[in-house]
N, C-alpha and C positions, 0 to 999 in steps of 0.2 A: 510552345512555352518553354521556361527555363525556372530553375529554382534555385536560389542564391542562398547559400548561409552566412552569415555576418556575426562575427565574435560580438559577445553582449559585455564581456569581461568575468566579473565573479560572479557564479550559480551558487547561491545557497541551498541546501537541501537538508530540509527537516523532515524526519522519518519515524515511522511507529513502530511500536514491538513487535505486532506481530508478523511482518514482513521486514525483517531488521536490515537486511541486504539489498532486496530486489528492486526497492525505489531507490535506493543509491545507485546501482548498476546502472538502470537504464537512464537515469538523469545525467550521471557522470559520463557515461560512454557518448551521449548525445553531445554534451556540453564539451568533451575532450574533441571530438571530432570538428566542432563549430569554433574551435580555436580559444575557448574557455577554461578557466579555472574553477574548482569547486572547494566548498567549505561545507563539510557535513556535520549537522547535527543530530545524532541518533538518539532514538529516546533513551531515558535514563534506566530504564530497566534491560537494555540489551548493549551496554558500552563494549562488552568482550569482543562481542561479534564485530562491533566497529571497528575495534582496535585491530583483532586478526586480517580483517579485510583489507585495512589500510595497510598492513603491513606486506601485503600478497601485492596489492598496487604497486606500493614504493619499490618491491623486489623487480617486478616487472619495468617499470620504469627507469630503474637503473641498468637492467640489463639491454635496456635499447635506447642508452644514452638520453633519456628524456628525464627532464627536473621533476622527482615525485611531487613537488610544492603544487601541481596542478591536482592533485587530490588530498586535500587537508581535510583535517578533523579537530573537532571542539566536543570536548564532553563536558556536559553539566545540566542543570535544571533550567527548563525552559523560562522560568521566572528570570533567570540573568542570563543565561547563553543565547536562549531563543531570542528572548527581547532585544538582545545588542543585535544580533543578525537580523531580525526584522526591521529593525530600526535603521541601519548602517546604510547611507546612499550609495556606498560602494559597491553594495550586491544590488546588481543589477535585475536577477531573476531569483525568485525566491519559490523554490518548489517544496510545498507542504502537505504532508499527509498525516491524516488523523481526526479528529471530531470535527462536525459542523460548528459548533462553538470556537473551537481553536481556530479552522478557516477563516469565520468571520472576523476574529481578532486579528489574524496574521494579512488578511485582503485589505482592511482598512488601513492598519499601519503602514504596510509597502505602498498602496496609492496614496497615503497622503504623501510619501515624497516622490511619487511619480515612477515608483519601480513596477516592475511586473511580478505577476502570482501564475503559478499552476497548482493548482489547490484541488487534491486526492480526498475527499471527505466522507466522513461516516455516511452510509446510504440506507436506504431500507428497499433494499431490492427486491423484486416481487417476480413470480413466476406467474404467468396468465393461462389458465386452462379452458381452452374455448369448447364449445359442446361438441365438435368434432375430434377432439383430443383422442389420441390412443391412451387411455389411462393406465396402462401397465408402462408405457413409456412415459408420461408424465409422472407416475410415482416414483419410478427410480431417477428422473432427474430433479423432481424435489428431494428426495433422500438424499442424492448425492450433494446437491445446492446447498441443503441446510447442515447435514452433518460430514461431508465428505473431508473438512478439514478442522470439525469442531468448532465451526463459527468463527475462526480466526483469520479470515480474509474479507476485503473489502467489498467482494462479491456474493458472501453468502446469502443464502436465502433466507429471510426474514417474514415474509408473507405470502399467500398465494390468493389472485383473483381469480375466482373460478365460476364458471356459468352455473346459473342455479339447477338447470336441469342434469348437472353429471355432479355436484357437489356431494350427495349423499354417497354415492358410490367411489368419488375421491376420497372422502373423509374415512371410507371404511378400509379402503386400500391402503394408506396411511397408517392407519391403525395396526394394520397388520405388518406393514412395513416395519415400522418403528418398534414393534415387539420384537424383533431380531436382533436390533441395535444393541450390541454389548459395549456399555460403558464401562471403564474401568483402568487398569494401568496401563497406560500407551507403549509398555514395553514389553507386554504378554500379545503374543502373536494372535489370539483368538478377540481381542478387544479391537473395536470398530472406531471408537470414540474414547480418547484420551482424557483431555483437558476437563 
């Protein structure tokens, strides 16, 4: 078996506010390895993070005699900049992270022009707790999955599917665990959940 990576051309990256650099990082790294350039449209809520990141990428490119234009940035509202990006036939692949509603729109628009998409959309992630589960471990996993990053990641636990034979015990255990979650100013060290 042999794997071959062929350049597509321009890869568009539309990222969400909650992980403003992570999605750009993994998409642009893969694109560059494959010989593609990227155009990044960050969330309108995180433009300064994107500008700072692109400045770092530019310095790295210049230090290694690489054209920094392989990592390009456009900032603006989704209704203008985002629409232009998803409609442009020169953008061979569009990676978009955000809501399911946004993803449906992006998928339809890019597919209409026979482009490719990579969509990471809003989920409703569940933890399944079987009757044989160790409830102390399940409680810790659920608490971390739901509270660990204050619900600000796409893999945040939003629901629990639990076997009826352990439902009452798990509910009691979770109530006790949540009583210890300190919500408040994220700059205070005793705060577990900030935003």
